[in-house]
C-alpha positions in Angstrom: -43.6 -20.6 -29.3 -40.3 -21.0 -27.5 -38.8 -17.8 -26.3 -35.1 -17.8 -27.1 -32.6 -16.8 -24.4 -30.5 -13.9 -25.6 -27.0 -13.6 -24.1 -25.6 -10.1 -24.1 -21.8 -10.2 -23.8 -20.1 -7.0 -22.9 -16.3 -6.9 -23.2 -14.5 -4.1 -21.2 -11.0 -2.8 -20.8 -10.5 0.4 -18.9 -13.8 2.0 -20.0 -15.2 2.3 -16.5 -16.5 5.8 -17.2 -18.8 4.4 -19.9 -19.4 0.8 -18.7 -22.4 1.6 -16.5 -24.3 3.0 -19.5 -23.7 -0.2 -21.4 -24.7 -2.5 -18.6 -27.9 -0.4 -17.9 -28.9 -0.6 -21.5 -28.5 -4.4 -21.5 -30.5 -4.8 -18.3 -33.1 -2.4 -19.6 -34.3 -4.5 -22.5 -38.0 -4.8 -23.2 -37.4 -8.5 -23.9 -37.3 -10.3 -20.6 -35.5 -13.6 -21.4 -31.9 -12.2 -21.4 -28.7 -12.7 -19.5 -26.0 -10.1 -19.3 -22.4 -11.2 -19.2 -19.7 -8.6 -18.4 -16.1 -9.6 -19.1 -13.4 -7.3 -17.6 -10.1 -7.9 -19.4 -7.7 -6.8 -16.6 -8.8 -3.2 -16.2 -6.8 -0.9 -14.0 -9.4 1.9 -13.7 -12.7 1.9 -11.8 -14.3 -0.8 -14.0 -14.4 -3.5 -11.4 -16.1 -1.3 -8.8 -18.7 -0.5 -11.4 -19.2 -4.2 -12.1 -19.5 -5.1 -8.4 -22.3 -2.7 -8.0 -24.7 -4.8 -10.1 -24.4 -7.9 -8.0 -26.2 -11.0 -9.3 -28.0 -9.1 -12.0 -25.1 -9.8 -14.2 -22.6 -12.6 -14.8 -19.2 -11.0 -14.1 -16.0 -12.5 -15.4 -12.9 -10.8 -14.0 -9.7 -11.9 -15.9 -6.2 -10.9 -16.6 -5.6 -8.8 -19.6 -5.5 -10.9 -22.8 -7.0 -8.8 -25.5 -10.4 -8.5 -27.1 -10.4 -12.0 -28.6 -9.6 -13.5 -25.2 -12.4 -11.5 -23.6 -15.0 -12.6 -26.1 -13.8 -16.2 -25.8 -14.5 -16.0 -22.1 -17.8 -14.4 -22.6 -19.0 -16.9 -25.1 -17.9 -19.8 -23.0 -19.9 -18.4 -20.1 -23.1 -17.7 -22.1 -26.1 -20.0 -22.2 -28.3 -18.3 -24.9 -29.4 -19.6 -28.2 -28.7 -16.0 -29.5 -25.5 -14.1 -28.6 -25.3 -10.3 -29.0 -22.0 -8.5 -28.5 -21.8 -5.0 -26.9 -18.8 -2.9 -26.5 -18.5 -1.2 -23.1 -18.6 2.3 -24.6 -21.8 1.6 -26.6 -25.4 1.1 -25.6 -28.3 -1.0 -26.9 -31.7 0.6 -27.6 -34.4 -0.9 -25.4 -36.0 -3.0 -28.1 -32.8 -4.5 -29.4 -33.1 -8.0 -28.0 -36.8 -8.2 -28.8 -36.2 -7.3 -32.5 -33.3 -9.7 -32.9 -35.2 -12.6 -31.2 -38.1 -12.1 -33.5 -35.9 -12.3 -36.6 -34.3 -15.5 -35.4 -37.8 -16.9 -34.7 -39.0 -16.0 -38.2 -35.8 -17.3 -39.8 -34.7 -20.4 -37.9 -32.1 -21.3 -40.6 -30.0 -18.1 -40.2 -26.7 -17.9 -38.4 -26.3 -14.2 -37.9 -28.2 -10.9 -37.7 -26.6 -7.5 -38.2 -27.9 -3.9 -37.8 -26.4 -0.4 -38.2 -25.4 1.8 -35.3 -26.2 5.4 -34.5 -23.1 7.4 -33.8 -23.1 9.8 -30.8 -20.8 11.2 -28.1 -20.2 8.5 -25.5 -20.6 11.0 -22.6 -24.2 11.6 -23.6 -25.3 8.0 -23.7 -26.6 8.1 -20.2 -29.6 10.1 -21.6 -30.4 7.3 -24.0 -34.1 6.8 -23.0 -35.3 10.3 -23.9 -33.0 11.0 -26.8 -33.8 7.8 -28.8 -37.3 7.1 -27.6 -38.7 7.4 -31.1 -36.3 4.9 -32.5 -36.9 2.4 -29.8 -40.7 2.5 -30.4 -40.3 0.9 -33.9 -42.8 -1.9 -33.9 -41.0 -4.2 -36.3 -37.7 -3.8 -38.0 -37.4 -4.2 -41.8 -34.6 -6.5 -42.9 -33.2 -8.3 -45.9 -32.2 -12.0 -45.8 -28.7 -12.5 -47.2 -26.8 -15.6 -48.3 -23.3 -14.4 -49.0 -21.5 -17.7 -48.8 -20.7 -18.1 -52.5 -19.6 -14.5 -52.7 -17.2 -15.0 -49.8 -15.7 -18.0 -51.5 -15.2 -15.8 -54.6 -13.3 -13.2 -52.6 -16.1 -10.6 -52.6 -15.9 -8.4 -49.4 -19.3 -7.8 -47.7 -20.3 -4.1 -47.3 -23.1 -4.7 -44.8 -21.0 -5.6 -41.7 -21.3 -3.2 -38.7 -19.0 -2.7 -35.7 -19.1 -5.1 -32.7 -22.3 -3.8 -31.1 -24.3 -4.5 -34.3 -23.4 -8.2 -34.3 -25.8 -11.0 -33.2 -25.3 -14.7 -33.9 -26.9 -18.1 -33.3 -25.0 -20.3 -30.8 -24.7 -22.9 -33.5 -22.8 -20.6 -35.8 -20.5 -19.2 -33.1 -19.7 -22.7 -31.9 -18.0 -23.3 -35.2 -15.9 -20.1 -34.8 -15.1 -20.0 -31.0 -12.7 -20.2 -29.4 -10.9 -17.6 -31.5 -7.1 -17.3 -31.8 -5.9 -15.0 -29.1 -3.2 -12.5 -30.0 -2.6 -9.9 -27.3 -2.6 -6.4 -28.6 -4.0 -7.3 -32.0 -7.7 -6.7 -32.8 -8.6 -9.5 -35.1 -11.8 -10.5 -33.4 -14.4 -8.3 -35.2 -13.3 -9.1 -38.7 -12.6 -12.7 -37.9 -16.1 -13.2 -36.4 -17.9 -11.3 -39.1 -16.3 -12.9 -42.2 -16.3 -16.4 -40.6 -20.0 -16.2 -39.8 -20.9 -14.9 -43.2 -18.9 -17.7 -44.8 -20.7 -20.4 -42.7 -24.4 -19.3 -42.8 -27.0 -17.1 -44.3 -28.3 -14.2 -42.2 -30.4 -11.0 -42.0 -29.4 -7.4 -42.2 -31.7 -4.9 -40.6 -32.3 -1.4 -41.9 -32.9 0.2 -38.5 -30.2 0.9 -35.9 -30.7 -0.9 -32.6 -27.6 0.4 -30.8 -25.6 3.6 -30.3 -21.9 3.6 -30.8 -20.1 6.0 -28.4 -17.6 8.3 -30.0 -14.7 9.6 -27.9 -11.0 10.3 -28.0 -10.0 6.8 -26.8 -11.7 4.8 -29.6 -9.3 2.4 -31.2 -9.5 4.1 -34.5 -9.9 7.7 -33.4 -7.0 7.7 -31.0 -4.5 7.0 -33.8 -4.5 10.3 -35.6 -1.2 9.5 -37.3 -1.6 7.9 -40.8 1.4 5.6 -40.2 -0.2 4.3 -37.0 -3.5 3.6 -38.7 -1.9 1.8 -41.6 0.1 -0.3 -39.2 -3.1 -1.2 -37.3 -5.1 -2.1 -40.4 -2.1 -4.1 -41.7 -2.1 -6.3 -38.6 -5.8 -6.7 -38.6 -6.0 -7.8 -42.2 -3.0 -10.1 -42.2 -3.7 -11.8 -38.9 -7.4 -12.3 -39.8 -6.5 -13.7 -43.2 -3.9 -16.1 -41.7 -6.3 -17.6 -39.1 -9.3 -17.7 -41.3 -7.4 -19.6 -43.9 -6.2 -22.1 -41.3 -9.7 -22.6 -39.8 -11.8 -22.2 -42.9 -9.7 -23.2 -46.0 -12.6 -22.8 -48.4 -12.3 -19.0 -47.8 -8.8 -18.9 -49.3 -9.6 -16.6 -52.2 -11.0 -14.0 -49.7 -8.1 -14.5 -47.2 -5.5 -14.0 -50.0 -7.2 -10.7 -50.9 -7.2 -9.6 -47.2 -3.6 -10.7 -46.9 -2.6 -8.6 -50.0 -4.4 -5.6 -48.5 -2.6 -6.0 -45.3 0.8 -6.5 -46.9 0.3 -3.4 -49.1 -0.6 -1.4 -46.1 2.4 -2.7 -44.2 4.7 -1.6 -47.1 3.4 1.9 -46.7 4.0 1.8 -42.9 7.3 2.0 -41.0 6.0 -0.3 -38.3 6.0 -4.1 -38.4 7.0 -6.3 -35.5 8.1 -9.9 -34.9 4.5 -11.1 -34.8 3.7 -9.6 -38.2 6.8 -10.9 -39.8 6.1 -14.5 -38.5 2.5 -14.4 -39.8 3.6 -13.0 -43.1 6.3 -15.7 -43.6 4.0 -18.5 -42.5 1.3 -17.4 -44.8 3.6 -17.5 -47.8 5.1 -20.9 -46.8 1.6 -22.5 -46.7 0.4 -20.9 -49.9 0.8 -22.5 -53.4 3.1 -21.0 -56.0 0.1 -19.6 -57.9 -1.3 -18.1 -54.8 1.9 -16.4 -54.0 2.1 -14.9 -57.5 -1.6 -13.8 -57.2 -1.0 -12.2 -53.8 1.9 -10.2 -55.0 -0.1 -8.9 -58.0 -2.9 -7.9 -55.7 -0.4 -6.3 -53.2 1.0 -4.2 -56.0 -2.5 -3.1 -57.0 -3.4 -2.1 -53.4 -0.1 -0.5 -52.9 -0.7 1.8 -55.9 -4.2 2.6 -54.5 -2.6 3.5 -51.2 -0.1 5.7 -52.9 -3.0 7.6 -54.5 -4.6 7.9 -51.0 -7.6 5.8 -52.1 -7.1 3.2 -49.4 -7.0 3.9 -45.6 
């Protein structure tokens, strides 16, 4: 049986203090047929010194800062594997991650994605990964469910089984239909865009066991914004930008994107922050929508606005 090449793509920006743990976990996989690609997105800390220390054991891509989508585009373009696994530079993979994922793709050659949950732990402690999570990494075979959510996506149902970046694995065929992603510096659309696009294009598998550890620290994108207004502004941009580009690239997801757009607009109305990019995307979305879609979006926006007012959203 052919052994799939698994490409592990690590995107990094100024996480030099954690990056070595991520790279070590990728290089320490029990599955031998892997390649590790590290994309540094214009870091100004010690990240590039850390990367240089690994020599030819990794594929290093050193680029100017362009945002997460830009970094993942570069990583995917450099990858050779039939399976691509993304790893944030402040997270780590358990040693059996690549092996478990490769087995699932072998058993299910028709799937386009494979997701698994993450263990949350303090990022500073992830250097002790081997001893702390040895029991978890000895799991012989992961249990999983096969899921075809394509019709649900077309009917605007939001999936509840999608993890953060380091729990995402895809077939090259599926990602080839998604990449290159739209690049918007300073706006994190990539996670949501990749997840929802992949689920709309192919069936997949959701594992029950965690195969990675997500590092928690004060500089996480969602934890550093303690202010409710900042968080709402962030979620507003993520939802509206993802909705806009998904609708352009995958028109059959319009019911879902209209729902996402309404969520983003409602969140924006509760936030004092907007910006030229947001205003342009908002205006273009409405211009390209039909009259009935516009009416439906405003009704949904009012619904989500009331939920926000009751502190049930965000």
